[in-house]
N, CA, C and O of each residue as an XYZ file, in Angstrom:
836
protein
N     100.235    143.680     72.855
C      99.150    143.102     73.648
C      99.021    141.615     73.374
O      98.849    140.817     74.296
N      99.105    141.241     72.091
C      99.015    139.828     71.738
C     100.166    139.031     72.339
O      99.996    137.875     72.728
N     101.347    139.663     72.409
C     102.516    138.967     72.966
C     102.327    138.675     74.448
O     102.879    137.707     74.970
N     101.536    139.525     75.134
C     101.300    139.313     76.570
C     100.227    138.258     76.778
O     100.348    137.398     77.650
N      99.173    138.330     75.970
C      98.041    137.420     76.148
C      98.401    135.990     75.774
O      97.998    135.051     76.461
N      99.147    135.815     74.706
C      99.472    134.468     74.216
C     100.210    133.632     75.248
O      99.804    132.493     75.478
N     101.283    134.130     75.895
C     101.950    133.331     76.937
C     101.027    132.990     78.099
O     101.131    131.913     78.685
N     100.109    133.924     78.437
C      99.188    133.656     79.540
C      98.261    132.513     79.198
O      97.988    131.659     80.043
N      97.768    132.483     77.961
C      96.903    131.392     77.542
C      97.646    130.068     77.535
O      97.098    129.036     77.923
N      98.904    130.103     77.087
C      99.716    128.880     77.075
C      99.950    128.370     78.486
O      99.896    127.166     78.734
N     100.213    129.295     79.421
C     100.442    128.903     80.816
C      99.192    128.278     81.410
O      99.278    127.276     82.121
N      98.017    128.863     81.123
C      96.771    128.309     81.648
C      96.510    126.920     81.094
O      96.064    126.028     81.815
N      96.793    126.742     79.796
C      96.605    125.425     79.181
C      97.549    124.404     79.787
O      97.166    123.253     79.995
N      98.788    124.814     80.075
C      99.771    123.895     80.665
C      99.340    123.447     82.046
O      99.473    122.276     82.402
N      98.809    124.408     82.838
C      98.344    124.069     84.189
C      97.182    123.097     84.118
O      97.100    122.155     84.906
N      96.276    123.331     83.161
C      95.109    122.456     83.036
C      95.494    121.044     82.641
O      94.811    120.086     83.003
N      96.607    120.906     81.884
C      97.041    119.590     81.415
C      98.161    118.996     82.254
O      98.688    117.935     81.919
N      98.535    119.668     83.345
C      99.640    119.184     84.180
C      99.239    117.902     84.896
O      98.048    117.641     85.064
N     100.236    117.075     85.333
C      99.954    115.788     85.962
C      99.156    115.875     87.251
O      98.423    114.947     87.595
N      99.298    117.016     87.985
C      98.579    117.131     89.254
C      97.082    117.074     88.995
O      96.561    117.848     88.192
N      96.393    116.174     89.661
C      94.981    115.966     89.428
C      94.199    116.244     90.706
O      94.713    116.112     91.816
N      92.959    116.628     90.516
C      92.076    116.838     91.663
C      91.621    115.494     92.197
O      91.788    114.460     91.551
N      91.048    115.528     93.377
C      90.519    114.312     93.993
C      89.443    113.700     93.102
O      88.750    114.402     92.366
N      89.317    112.376     93.184
C      88.322    111.645     92.408
C      87.191    111.232     93.346
O      87.441    110.671     94.413
N      85.951    111.507     92.951
C      84.781    111.188     93.759
C      83.936    110.150     93.024
O      83.502    110.381     91.895
N      83.707    109.017     93.664
C      82.889    107.949     93.084
C      82.005    107.354     94.174
O      82.494    106.972     95.237
N      80.722    107.278     93.912
C      79.785    106.641     94.831
C      79.785    107.208     96.233
O      79.564    106.477     97.198
N      80.033    108.512     96.361
C      80.038    109.138     97.677
C      81.356    109.038     98.418
O      81.458    109.511     99.550
N      82.381    108.429     97.804
C      83.706    108.314     98.418
C      84.701    109.163     97.627
O      84.626    109.241     96.400
N      85.636    109.798     98.344
C      86.612    110.680     97.718
C      88.014    110.117     97.911
O      88.424    109.826     99.035
N      88.746    109.963     96.811
C      90.130    109.497     96.843
C      91.029    110.650     96.455
O      90.855    111.262     95.402
N      91.997    110.945     97.316
C      92.931    112.045     97.065
C      94.349    111.525     97.225
O      94.584    110.561     97.953
N      95.282    112.155     96.553
C      96.678    111.723     96.636
C      97.479    112.682     97.496
O      97.105    113.840     97.681
N      98.593    112.175     98.021
C      99.493    113.013     98.780
C      99.117    113.201    100.227
O      99.877    113.813    100.977
N      97.963    112.693    100.653
C      97.541    112.885    102.027
C      98.221    111.914    102.978
O      98.740    110.873    102.575
N      98.202    112.285    104.254
C      98.738    111.385    105.268
C      97.987    111.654    106.553
O      98.157    112.706    107.169
N      97.160    110.710    106.960
C      96.252    110.917    108.076
C      96.938    111.142    109.406
O      98.067    110.704    109.629
N      96.237    111.828    110.277
C      96.731    112.070    111.634
C      95.994    111.195    112.634
O      96.163    111.349    113.843
N      95.175    110.277    112.131
C      94.373    109.439    113.013
C      95.145    108.291    113.622
O      96.367    108.353    113.758
N      94.433    107.248    113.985
C      95.016    106.101    114.684
C      95.604    105.105    113.688
O      94.986    104.785    112.673
N      96.794    104.626    113.992
C      97.467    103.692    113.106
C      96.959    102.264    113.251
O      96.465    101.872    114.309
N      97.085    101.491    112.173
C      96.736    100.075    112.174
C      97.998     99.273    112.474
O      98.996     99.388    111.763
N      97.951     98.458    113.532
C      99.115     97.708    113.986
C      98.866     96.199    113.870
O      97.728     95.734    113.933
N      99.940     95.464    113.701
C      99.835     94.006    113.606
C      99.559     93.388    114.974
O     100.064     93.861    115.993
N      98.751     92.326    114.987
C      98.555     91.563    116.221
C      99.624     90.485    116.355
O      99.745     89.843    117.399
N     100.399     90.293    115.286
C     101.407     89.237    115.283
C     100.848     87.887    114.911
O     101.556     86.882    114.975
N      99.561     87.848    114.514
C      98.928     86.578    114.172
C      98.796     86.439    112.663
O      98.275     87.329    111.991
N      99.264     85.328    112.144
C      99.117     85.022    110.727
C      98.339     83.716    110.621
O      98.741     82.696    111.181
N      97.214     83.756    109.892
C      96.367     82.574    109.772
C      96.921     81.699    108.655
O      97.986     81.110    108.843
N      96.261     81.577    107.498
C      97.001     80.987    106.389
C      98.091     81.957    105.960
O      98.192     83.054    106.508
N      98.895     81.575    105.003
C     100.004     82.423    104.577
C      99.531     83.700    103.896
O     100.318     84.626    103.701
N      98.267     83.755    103.538
C      97.781     84.941    102.824
C      96.789     85.779    103.626
O      96.111     86.632    103.055
N      96.689     85.553    104.950
C      95.756     86.308    105.790
C      96.447     86.751    107.071
O      97.096     85.953    107.747
N      96.297     88.047    107.400
C      96.938     88.622    108.569
C      95.904     89.383    109.393
O      94.956     89.937    108.835
N      96.073     89.414    110.699
C      95.176     90.181    111.557
C      95.911     91.379    112.142
O      97.116     91.332    112.389
N      95.150     92.465    112.361
C      95.721     93.694    112.906
C      94.648     94.385    113.743
O      93.539     93.869    113.882
N      94.974     95.546    114.296
C      94.016     96.281    115.111
C      94.299     97.768    114.988
O      95.414     98.179    114.667
N      93.263     98.575    115.251
C      93.401    100.024    115.246
C      93.886    100.455    116.617
O      93.203    100.240    117.618
N      95.060    101.062    116.666
C      95.672    101.457    117.926
C      94.823    102.504    118.644
O      94.371    103.471    118.031
N      94.608    102.305    119.951
C      93.881    103.212    120.839
C      92.381    103.265    120.554
O      91.689    104.117    121.112
N      91.866    102.392    119.716
C      90.425    102.363    119.464
C      89.745    101.444    120.461
O      90.390    100.612    121.099
N      88.439    101.604    120.586
C      87.649    100.693    121.403
C      87.799     99.279    120.838
O      87.747     99.104    119.621
N      87.985     98.264    121.693
C      88.196     96.900    121.188
C      87.128     96.427    120.207
O      87.428     95.664    119.289
N      85.886     96.872    120.390
C      84.820     96.453    119.477
C      85.003     97.034    118.082
O      84.464     96.504    117.111
N      85.764     98.127    117.980
C      85.969     98.788    116.698
C      87.344     98.493    116.094
O      87.650     98.944    114.991
N      88.166     97.740    116.817
C      89.591     97.732    116.509
C      90.030     96.723    115.458
O      91.117     96.875    114.900
N      89.230     95.693    115.162
C      89.700     94.616    114.312
C      89.941     95.021    112.864
O      89.160     95.768    112.275
N      91.048     94.510    112.293
C      91.393     94.721    110.885
C      91.973     93.412    110.349
O      92.751     92.749    111.034
N      91.593     93.042    109.124
C      92.119     91.833    108.487
C      92.659     92.178    107.109
O      91.990     92.836    106.312
N      93.886     91.724    106.838
C      94.494     91.870    105.519
C      94.541     90.493    104.861
O      94.883     89.503    105.507
N      94.195     90.435    103.571
C      94.302     89.164    102.852
C      94.674     89.426    101.402
O      94.465     90.518    100.875
N      95.234     88.392    100.764
C      95.684     88.509     99.381
C      95.604     87.144     98.725
O      95.523     86.120     99.404
N      95.628     87.136     97.395
C      95.640     85.850     96.692
C      97.011     85.185     96.787
O      97.136     83.977     96.588
N      98.038     85.979     97.091
C      99.380     85.441     97.287
C      99.797     85.532     98.737
O      99.050     86.047     99.569
N     100.982     85.039     99.050
C     101.483     85.081    100.425
C     101.889     86.503    100.801
O     102.496     87.217    100.002
N     101.548     86.905    102.023
C     101.930     88.211    102.546
C     102.401     88.058    103.984
O     102.132     87.045    104.630
N     103.105     89.068    104.480
C     103.554     89.059    105.874
C     103.556     90.486    106.388
O     103.647     91.431    105.605
N     103.455     90.647    107.715
C     103.506     91.962    108.345
C     104.840     92.093    109.070
O     105.231     91.215    109.840
N     105.527     93.195    108.816
C     106.813     93.441    109.461
C     106.734     94.727    110.271
O     105.823     95.536    110.090
N     107.694     94.903    111.160
C     107.790     96.117    111.941
C     107.001     96.052    113.227
O     105.959     95.400    113.300
N     107.512     96.742    114.258
C     106.868     96.751    115.562
C     105.825     97.857    115.676
O     104.974     97.821    116.565
N     105.889     98.853    114.766
C     104.932     99.952    114.810
C     103.767     99.693    113.895
O     103.163     98.621    113.929
N     103.449    100.676    113.075
C     102.329    100.519    112.162
C     102.600     99.395    111.169
O     103.728     99.195    110.718
N     101.543     98.675    110.843
C     101.688     97.474    110.024
C     102.214     97.797    108.636
O     101.713     98.698    107.962
N     103.240     97.043    108.212
C     103.737     97.086    106.842
C     103.490     95.719    106.229
O     103.994     94.711    106.723
N     102.710     95.685    105.147
C     102.369     94.419    104.509
C     103.327     94.194    103.343
O     103.345     94.967    102.385
N     104.107     93.152    103.432
C     105.075     92.811    102.389
C     104.574     91.625    101.591
O     103.967     90.705    102.139
N     104.833     91.652    100.288
C     104.491     90.519     99.455
C     105.571     89.468     99.492
O     106.721     89.775     99.804
N     105.232     88.250     99.185
C     106.191     87.147     99.159
C     106.234     86.535     97.756
O     105.665     85.459     97.572
N     106.879     87.159     96.745
C     107.709     88.359     96.889
C     106.980     89.684     96.676
O     107.430     90.714     97.179
N     105.853     89.683     95.933
C     105.159     90.920     95.593
C     103.666     90.788     95.912
O     103.162     89.689     96.144
N     102.962     91.945     95.919
C     101.530     91.966     96.212
C     100.781     92.325     94.939
O     100.905     93.442     94.436
N     100.006     91.386     94.418
C      99.206     91.638     93.220
C      97.824     92.184     93.579
O      97.226     92.928     92.801
N      97.321     91.816     94.753
C      96.017     92.295     95.213
C      96.008     92.290     96.734
O      96.755     91.545     97.367
N      95.157     93.127     97.312
C      95.091     93.228     98.766
C      93.673     93.620     99.176
O      93.116     94.592     98.666
N      93.094     92.853    100.103
C      91.778     93.162    100.659
C      91.957     93.534    102.130
O      92.639     92.833    102.878
N      91.340     94.642    102.535
C      91.424     95.119    103.919
C      89.997     95.238    104.462
O      89.169     95.954    103.898
N      89.716     94.527    105.565
C      88.392     94.539    106.179
C      88.479     95.141    107.580
O      89.358     94.780    108.363
N      87.561     96.061    107.889
C      87.521     96.724    109.189
C      86.286     96.276    109.959
O      85.217     96.082    109.381
N      86.449     96.112    111.280
C      85.334     95.670    112.114
C      84.207     96.694    112.135
O      83.037     96.316    112.193
N      84.535     97.982    112.090
C      83.540     99.055    112.077
C      83.871    100.045    110.959
O      84.980    100.044    110.425
N      82.896    100.888    110.614
C      83.102    101.850    109.540
C      83.861    103.082    110.002
O      83.676    103.556    111.123
N      84.728    103.602    109.115
C      85.520    104.792    109.406
C      85.256    105.849    108.338
O      84.864    105.528    107.216
N      85.475    107.115    108.700
C      85.211    108.210    107.773
C      86.422    108.595    106.938
O      86.275    109.287    105.930
N      87.593    108.172    107.324
C      88.802    108.509    106.565
C      89.856    107.439    106.785
O      90.101    107.015    107.914
N      90.483    107.002    105.686
C      91.545    105.993    105.750
C      92.684    106.441    104.843
O      92.463    106.766    103.677
N      93.895    106.458    105.374
C      95.052    106.776    104.553
C      95.936    105.543    104.421
O      95.939    104.674    105.293
N      96.686    105.473    103.324
C      97.565    104.329    103.074
C      98.696    104.756    102.154
O      98.628    105.798    101.501
N      99.730    103.936    102.115
C     100.961    104.269    101.407
C     101.454    103.030    100.670
O     101.671    101.986    101.285
N     101.630    103.140     99.355
C     102.136    102.025     98.554
C     103.587    102.282     98.169
O     103.965    103.405     97.836
N     104.392    101.225     98.219
C     105.813    101.316     97.871
C     106.084    100.349     96.727
O     105.853     99.147     96.850
N     106.576    100.885     95.613
C     106.867    100.036     94.460
C     108.337    100.094     94.070
O     108.708     99.692     92.967
N     109.184    100.602     94.986
C     110.615    100.673     94.691
C     111.206     99.266     94.622
O     110.799     98.391     95.386
N     112.159     99.035     93.717
C     112.611     99.957     92.661
C     111.992     99.612     91.313
O     112.671     99.730     90.293
N     110.743     99.195     91.267
C     110.171     98.604     90.068
C     109.655     99.620     89.070
O     109.483     99.277     87.901
N     109.399    100.857     89.476
C     108.905    101.836     88.518
C     107.402    102.010     88.576
O     106.743    101.557     89.512
N     106.869    102.675     87.560
C     105.485    103.107     87.576
C     104.489    101.969     87.419
O     104.775    100.943     86.802
N     103.299    102.182     88.002
C     102.203    101.238     87.874
C     100.900    101.921     88.233
O     100.876    103.130     88.465
N      99.821    101.166     88.280
C      98.515    101.700     88.628
C      97.814    100.752     89.593
O      98.261     99.625     89.807
N      96.709    101.221     90.172
C      95.900    100.348     91.004
C      94.430    100.681     90.807
O      94.081    101.804     90.443
N      93.579     99.705     91.050
C      92.137     99.932     91.116
C      91.698     99.647     92.541
O      92.367     98.914     93.269
N      90.565    100.232     92.942
C      90.095    100.113     94.321
C      88.585     99.974     94.330
O      87.877    100.767     93.709
N      88.093     98.962     95.036
C      86.666     98.761     95.252
C      86.368     99.036     96.723
O      86.924     98.374     97.599
N      85.506     99.995     97.001
C      85.194    100.416     98.370
C      83.816     99.893     98.760
O      82.832    100.125     98.056
N      83.753     99.185     99.886
C      82.493     98.638    100.406
C      81.755     97.798     99.371
O      80.530     97.683     99.416
N      82.502     97.211     98.440
C      81.907     96.334     97.445
C      81.051     97.020     96.415
O      80.371     96.349     95.638
N      81.061     98.378     96.381
C      80.159     99.079     95.455
C      80.821    100.209     94.678
O      80.595    100.328     93.473
N      81.632    101.045     95.328
C      82.265    102.182     94.666
C      83.595    101.742     94.057
O      84.509    101.342     94.778
N      83.704    101.816     92.719
C      84.854    101.242     92.019
C      85.710    102.342     91.400
O      85.270    103.032     90.481
N      86.935    102.506     91.906
C      87.907    103.429     91.335
C      88.774    102.633     90.355
O      89.730    101.971     90.760
N      88.438    102.701     89.075
C      89.135    101.928     88.059
C      89.692    102.881     87.006
O      88.958    103.699     86.451
N      90.988    102.773     86.734
C      91.654    103.648     85.771
C      91.422    105.119     86.110
O      91.276    105.952     85.215
N      91.390    105.433     87.402
C      91.168    106.825     87.798
C      92.446    107.639     87.581
O      93.545    107.087     87.520
N      92.286    108.933     87.470
C      93.398    109.797     87.073
C      94.523    109.856     88.090
O      95.659    110.161     87.726
N      94.235    109.570     89.369
C      95.284    109.676     90.385
C      95.704    108.318     90.935
O      96.520    108.261     91.855
N      95.171    107.223     90.398
C      95.519    105.891     90.906
C      96.852    105.432     90.304
O      96.931    104.397     89.642
N      97.886    106.224     90.551
C      99.212    105.996     89.969
C     100.202    105.664     91.075
O     100.194    106.292     92.134
N     101.055    104.674     90.825
C     102.104    104.295     91.771
C     103.441    104.424     91.070
O     103.677    103.785     90.044
N     104.322    105.259     91.626
C     105.649    105.384     91.029
C     106.653    104.567     91.834
O     106.266    103.732     92.651
N     107.931    104.804     91.604
C     108.957    103.968     92.221
C     109.235    104.248     93.677
O     110.017    103.520     94.289
N     108.628    105.277     94.267
C     108.867    105.588     95.669
C     107.632    105.376     96.510
O     106.866    104.440     96.280
N     107.432    106.267     97.511
C     106.254    106.188     98.351
C     105.081    106.885     97.657
O     105.262    107.886     96.964
N     103.888    106.345     97.854
C     102.695    106.874     97.205
C     101.570    106.925     98.224
O     100.986    105.892     98.553
N     101.260    108.109     98.726
C     100.290    108.269     99.807
C      98.937    108.695     99.263
O      98.841    109.537     98.370
N      97.895    108.094     99.822
C      96.528    108.387     99.393
C      95.617    108.498    100.613
O      95.878    107.896    101.655
N      94.552    109.273    100.469
C      93.524    109.390    101.502
C      92.172    109.085    100.885
O      91.792    109.682     99.877
N      91.447    108.158    101.491
C      90.085    107.840    101.075
C      89.145    108.325    102.164
O      89.333    107.999    103.337
N      88.137    109.099    101.792
C      87.187    109.595    102.783
C      85.764    109.358    102.307
O      85.498    109.277    101.107
N      84.857    109.249    103.262
C      83.452    108.985    102.969
C      82.729    108.705    104.259
O      83.021    109.321    105.284
N      81.790    107.784    104.223
C      81.035    107.438    105.424
C      80.991    105.930    105.585
O      80.637    105.199    104.660
N      81.360    105.474    106.782
C      81.296    104.053    107.132
C      82.067    103.178    106.158
O      81.505    102.268    105.548
N      83.364    103.457    106.014
C      84.218    102.641    105.142
C      84.596    101.372    105.902
O      85.234    101.438    106.953
N      84.202    100.227    105.370
C      84.463     98.955    106.054
C      85.324     97.994    105.248
O      85.908     97.075    105.822
N      85.423     98.178    103.930
C      86.233     97.244    103.139
C      86.908     97.940    101.971
O      86.324     98.807    101.321
N      88.151     97.544    101.716
C      88.941     98.036    100.587
C      89.467     96.832     99.827
O      89.995     95.899    100.432
N      89.326     96.841     98.500
C      89.846     95.764     97.669
C      90.721     96.383     96.576
O      90.222     97.012     95.643
N      92.045     96.188     96.714
C      92.998     96.755     95.770
C      93.461     95.697     94.765
O      93.608     94.523     95.103
N      93.688     96.136     93.523
C      94.361     95.315     92.514
C      95.474     96.166     91.915
O      95.234     97.299     91.497
N      96.696     95.623     91.872
C      97.862     96.385     91.432
C      98.367     95.881     90.086
O      98.393     94.676     89.837
N      98.772     96.820     89.210
C      99.311     96.467     87.900
C     100.493     97.366     87.576
O     100.298     98.535     87.241
N     101.721     96.849     87.667
C     102.069     95.493     88.109
C     102.016     95.376     89.631
O     101.679     96.334     90.326
N     102.353     94.184     90.139
C     102.364     93.942     91.584
C     103.352     94.877     92.273
O     104.367     95.257     91.689
N     103.050     95.250     93.526
C     103.885     96.193     94.266
C     104.709     95.477     95.331
O     104.510     94.295     95.611
N     105.649     96.238     95.920
C     106.540     95.678     96.934
C     105.882     95.623     98.310
O     105.990     94.619     99.014
N     105.195     96.711     98.694
C     104.649     96.773    100.059
C     103.511     97.776    100.140
O     103.426     98.707     99.339
N     102.637     97.571    101.122
C     101.578     98.527    101.476
C     101.750     98.826    102.960
O     101.916     97.909    103.763
N     101.710    100.089    103.323
C     102.031    100.428    104.715
C     101.273    101.661    105.181
O     100.585    102.331    104.411
N     101.426    101.932    106.466
C     100.938    103.149    107.108
C      99.437    103.370    106.908
O      99.001    104.466    106.554
N      98.665    102.324    107.137
C      97.213    102.479    107.145
C      96.819    103.210    108.424
O      97.201    102.801    109.521
N      96.059    104.287    108.282
C      95.562    105.038    109.431
C      94.080    105.319    109.231
O      93.616    105.500    108.105
N      93.352    105.352    110.322
C      91.911    105.599    110.254
C      91.542    106.740    111.176
O      92.207    106.983    112.183
N      90.484    107.432    110.828
C      89.962    108.476    111.697
C      88.505    108.740    111.349
O      87.999    108.256    110.337
N      87.847    109.501    112.185
C      86.440    109.819    111.970
C      85.549    109.045    112.915
O      86.001    108.152    113.631
N      84.290    109.395    112.907
C      83.313    108.798    113.817
C      83.065    107.354    113.424
O      82.792    107.056    112.262
N      83.159    106.468    114.388
C      82.815    105.071    114.133
C      81.306    104.958    114.108
O      80.624    105.473    114.994
N      80.792    104.297    113.114
C      79.357    104.309    112.872
C      78.599    103.445    113.879
O      78.955    102.289    114.104
N      77.557    104.007    114.482
C      76.684    103.262    115.393
C      75.589    102.586    114.581
O      75.165    103.128    113.561
N      75.124    101.424    115.002
C      74.050    100.762    114.262
C      72.764    101.583    114.269
O      72.430    102.211    115.274
N      72.040    101.577    113.144
C      70.782    102.305    113.034
C      69.675    101.494    113.704
O      69.510    100.316    113.385
N      68.906    102.092    114.627
C      67.852    101.333    115.318
C      66.810    100.801    114.345
O      66.474    101.460    113.361
N      66.304     99.614    114.623
C      65.228     99.037    113.828
C      63.921     99.793    114.099
O      63.793    100.422    115.149
N      62.936     99.745    113.168
C      61.648    100.430    113.396
C      60.987    100.018    114.701
O      60.408    100.860    115.387
N      61.062     98.722    115.063
C      60.459     98.265    116.316
C      61.135     98.922    117.518
O      60.482     99.253    118.508
N      62.459     99.106    117.414
C      63.189     99.751    118.504
C      62.762    101.209    118.645
O      62.594    101.709    119.757
N      62.585    101.894    117.496
C      62.104    103.279    117.546
C      60.726    103.337    118.213
O      60.479    104.211    119.043
N      59.822    102.405    117.853
C      58.468    102.402    118.418
C      58.515    102.218    119.926
O      57.811    102.914    120.658
N      59.344    101.278    120.401
C      59.454    101.039    121.842
C      60.015    102.263    122.547
O      59.599    102.590    123.658
N      60.964    102.945    121.898
C      61.563    104.125    122.501
C      60.518    105.236    122.659
O      60.458    105.898    123.695
N      59.698    105.431    121.623
C      58.665    106.473    121.672
C      57.637    106.167    122.762
O      57.246    107.052    123.523
N      57.196    104.885    122.830
C      56.238    104.487    123.870
C      56.825    104.710    125.260
O      56.141    105.206    126.156
N      58.082    104.346    125.434
C      58.734    104.522    126.733
C      58.827    105.978    127.135
O      58.592    106.320    128.294
N      59.175    106.861    126.166
C      59.246    108.292    126.473
C      57.866    108.838    126.825
O      57.728    109.662    127.730
N      56.832    108.367    126.092
C      55.480    108.818    126.404
C      55.041    108.392    127.790
O      54.416    109.168    128.512
N      55.366    107.155    128.170
C      55.012    106.647    129.495
C      55.718    107.444    130.586
O      55.119    107.790    131.603
N      57.020    107.735    130.357
C      57.769    108.517    131.343
C      57.196    109.918    131.472
O      57.111    110.461    132.573
N      56.793    110.519    130.321
C      56.201    111.852    130.378
C      54.888    111.863    131.138
O      54.597    112.811    131.867
N      54.085    110.802    130.970
C      52.817    110.701    131.690
C      53.020    110.618    133.188
O      52.289    111.253    133.948
N      54.008    109.840    133.627
C      54.285    109.719    135.060
C      54.701    111.059    135.654
O      54.259    111.425    136.743
N      55.548    111.784    134.940
C      56.008    113.092    135.436
C      54.838    114.046    135.570
O      54.749    114.784    136.551
N      53.920    114.041    134.574
C      52.763    114.940    134.616
C      51.838    114.609    135.784
O      51.323    115.515    136.439
N      51.616    113.288    136.060
C      50.738    112.867    137.164
C      51.340    113.297    138.509
O      50.619    113.744    139.401
N      52.674    113.160    138.648
C      53.315    113.551    139.913
C      53.181    115.053    140.125
O      52.943    115.498    141.248
N      53.329    115.841    139.061
C      53.218    117.295    139.181
C      51.812    117.693    139.599
O      51.643    118.611    140.402
N      50.793    117.010    139.062
C      49.396    117.290    139.407
C      49.123    117.009    140.877
O      48.453    117.796    141.546
N      49.637    115.890    141.387
C      49.432    115.518    142.792
C      50.071    116.540    143.712
O      49.486    116.885    144.740
N      51.242    117.030    143.377
C      51.923    118.006    144.222
C      51.101    119.293    144.298
O      50.936    119.858    145.379
N      50.579    119.764    143.144
C      49.775    120.992    143.140
C      48.507    120.823    143.969
O      48.113    121.758    144.667
N      47.845    119.646    143.914
C      46.617    119.391    144.662
C      46.866    119.428    146.145
O      46.072    119.990    146.899
N      47.981    118.825    146.580
C      48.328    118.825    148.003
C      48.551    120.242    148.497
O      48.852    120.445    149.673
């Protein structure tokens, strides 16, 4: 009996200590590895401002929601006719991505070939900080991640060491509508009340006739 139980305990301990990690949740945002979104891809507009700033857009999105800006402390460029691939000149030590509107899910892919293993930190919306997290690992090949939450508008990455490229940014989820101001709510309620009063008066006149 002991011979059967002991291997089972060892197997359970090995699984618990294995490299595969669960998603990391910080400040209401969830970062998971291995994902690849099915949403709309981020494409280059072909416009480069200074050498460290690039513009892009969300394919098939409403123009008001479509704007995306990539920037870095070093020189970067966008290559490819399809989804935007951000290349470092020669490497990317940090990358900031700004979206015109908030998204509920964003996927991305880091390439560090052939440099080997590294890590990254991520600041989401200037508040949720993924630093030294268990899954923020970049190996020598492709490294896919999915970030999900509500109204994601900015990503700030720092890489250690610098990486070769960042690619395949995709977004999906409901684009966030602005929350009405209290004055707007008050006007809306008054307007609905006025409309209801008119309908009631018309109904009364019809019955009297």
